C-alpha positions as CSV (number, residue, x, y, z in Angstrom):
1,M,86.4,75.0,79.7
2,A,83.6,72.8,80.3
3,E,80.9,71.9,77.9
4,T,77.3,72.7,78.9
5,K,74.6,70.5,77.7
6,P,72.1,72.5,75.2
7,I,68.7,73.1,76.1
8,A,66.1,71.1,74.1
9,G,65.2,73.2,70.8
10,A,67.9,76.0,72.0
11,R,70.8,77.1,69.7
12,P,73.9,75.8,70.7
13,M,76.0,78.0,73.4
14,A,78.9,79.6,72.4
15,P,82.1,79.6,75.4
16,K,81.8,82.9,77.0
17,P,84.4,85.5,76.3
18,M,86.8,86.1,79.0
19,S,87.0,89.7,80.0
20,P,90.4,91.4,80.2
21,H,91.7,91.8,83.8
22,L,94.2,93.4,85.8
23,S,96.2,90.0,85.9
24,I,96.3,90.4,81.9
25,F,97.6,94.2,81.7
26,R,101.0,95.6,82.5
27,P,100.1,98.0,84.6
28,Y,101.3,101.5,82.3
29,V,102.3,104.5,83.8
30,N,99.5,106.4,82.8
31,M,97.2,103.7,84.1
32,V,99.0,104.3,87.7
33,L,98.1,108.2,87.3
34,S,94.6,107.8,86.4
35,I,94.1,106.2,89.4
36,M,96.2,108.5,91.3
37,H,94.5,111.4,89.9
38,R,91.7,110.1,91.7
39,V,93.2,109.3,94.9
40,T,95.0,112.8,95.3
41,G,91.2,114.0,94.6
42,V,90.1,112.4,97.7
43,V,93.2,113.4,100.0
44,N,93.0,117.0,98.9
45,Y,89.2,116.7,100.0
46,W,90.6,115.8,103.7
47,G,93.6,118.0,103.6
48,S,91.4,121.0,103.1
49,L,89.6,120.0,106.0
50,L,92.5,120.1,107.9
51,L,93.3,123.8,106.5
52,T,89.8,124.8,107.1
53,A,90.3,123.5,110.9
54,W,93.5,125.5,111.2
55,L,91.7,128.6,110.0
56,I,89.0,128.0,112.2
57,S,90.9,127.7,115.4
58,A,92.6,131.1,114.0
59,A,89.5,133.1,114.5
60,M,88.7,131.1,117.7
61,G,91.6,132.6,119.8
62,E,95.0,132.0,120.5
63,K,94.6,128.7,122.6
64,P,92.9,126.5,119.9
65,F,95.2,128.2,117.2
66,N,98.1,127.1,119.2
67,A,96.7,123.4,119.8
68,V,96.2,123.1,115.9
69,S,99.5,124.5,115.3
70,A,101.3,122.4,117.5
71,F,99.8,119.4,116.1
72,I,100.5,120.6,112.4
73,G,104.1,121.7,113.6
74,S,104.8,118.3,114.9
75,P,106.6,115.6,113.0
76,I,103.5,113.7,112.2
77,G,101.8,116.9,111.3
78,L,104.4,118.0,108.8
79,I,104.5,114.5,107.1
80,I,100.8,115.1,106.5
81,L,101.5,118.8,105.0
82,V,104.2,117.3,102.8
83,G,101.9,114.8,101.7
84,F,99.2,117.2,101.0
85,T,101.5,119.5,99.3
86,W,102.4,116.8,96.9
87,S,98.8,115.5,96.4
88,V,97.8,118.9,95.5
89,M,100.7,119.8,93.1
90,H,99.9,116.3,91.6
91,H,96.4,116.9,91.0
92,M,97.0,120.1,89.3
93,L,99.4,118.6,87.0
94,G,97.5,116.0,86.2
95,G,94.7,118.3,85.6
96,I,96.7,120.0,83.2
97,R,97.5,116.6,81.5
98,H,93.7,116.2,81.0
99,F,93.0,119.6,79.9
100,I,95.9,119.0,76.9
101,W,94.2,115.9,76.1
102,D,90.5,118.0,76.0
103,T,92.3,120.2,73.3
104,G,92.7,117.4,71.3
105,H,96.5,116.8,71.7
106,G,98.7,114.4,73.1
107,F,97.2,111.1,72.1
108,S,100.0,109.6,71.0
109,L,101.6,106.9,73.4
110,P,105.0,108.4,73.8
111,T,103.1,111.6,74.3
112,V,100.5,110.3,76.7
113,R,103.7,108.4,78.6
114,A,106.0,111.8,78.3
115,L,103.1,113.9,79.9
116,S,102.4,110.9,82.7
117,W,106.4,111.3,83.7
118,V,106.5,114.6,83.9
119,T,103.5,114.9,86.3
120,L,105.0,112.5,88.3
121,F,108.8,113.9,88.6
122,G,107.0,117.7,88.5
123,S,104.4,117.0,91.2
124,V,107.6,115.7,93.2
125,T,109.9,118.5,92.3
126,L,107.4,121.2,93.0
127,T,106.5,119.7,96.6
128,G,110.5,119.7,97.0
129,L,110.9,123.6,95.8
130,I,108.1,124.6,97.8
131,W,109.3,123.0,101.1
132,F,112.6,123.9,100.2
133,T,111.3,127.6,100.1
134,A,109.1,127.3,103.1
135,L,111.7,125.7,105.4
136,S,114.2,128.3,104.2
137,L,112.2,131.0,105.1
138,W,110.7,129.8,108.0
139,G,113.9,130.7,110.4
140,N,114.2,134.4,108.6
141,R,111.0,135.7,110.7
């Protein structure tokens, strides 16, 4: 670090400390899930707008409902719905994880990491179970 010239009459300046940065930290699963919790909150907002559009189209009549249902039933629409389902499950399990912490439990590093992995694998598992059940029942109408 280059030295700076002191101002006449001023105390000598110490070098400024380096702030921790993302390049210094290794991303732990709980750090990534903290960011994902915020991202899924935003995704849930937009997904709820899609759900609202579908409900409003049902109230508007058969033509608008069929148009929105056709989009939702398309391959892109199903990908969006599966992603929205995962987002809701992940956000819900992340909320439960934070609730556990709010009670003053689960602060040891092994427990924090275990809860993080349970949140991640649990959200994928719940999404799979929901969609397996939905698609299994779809043909049984």
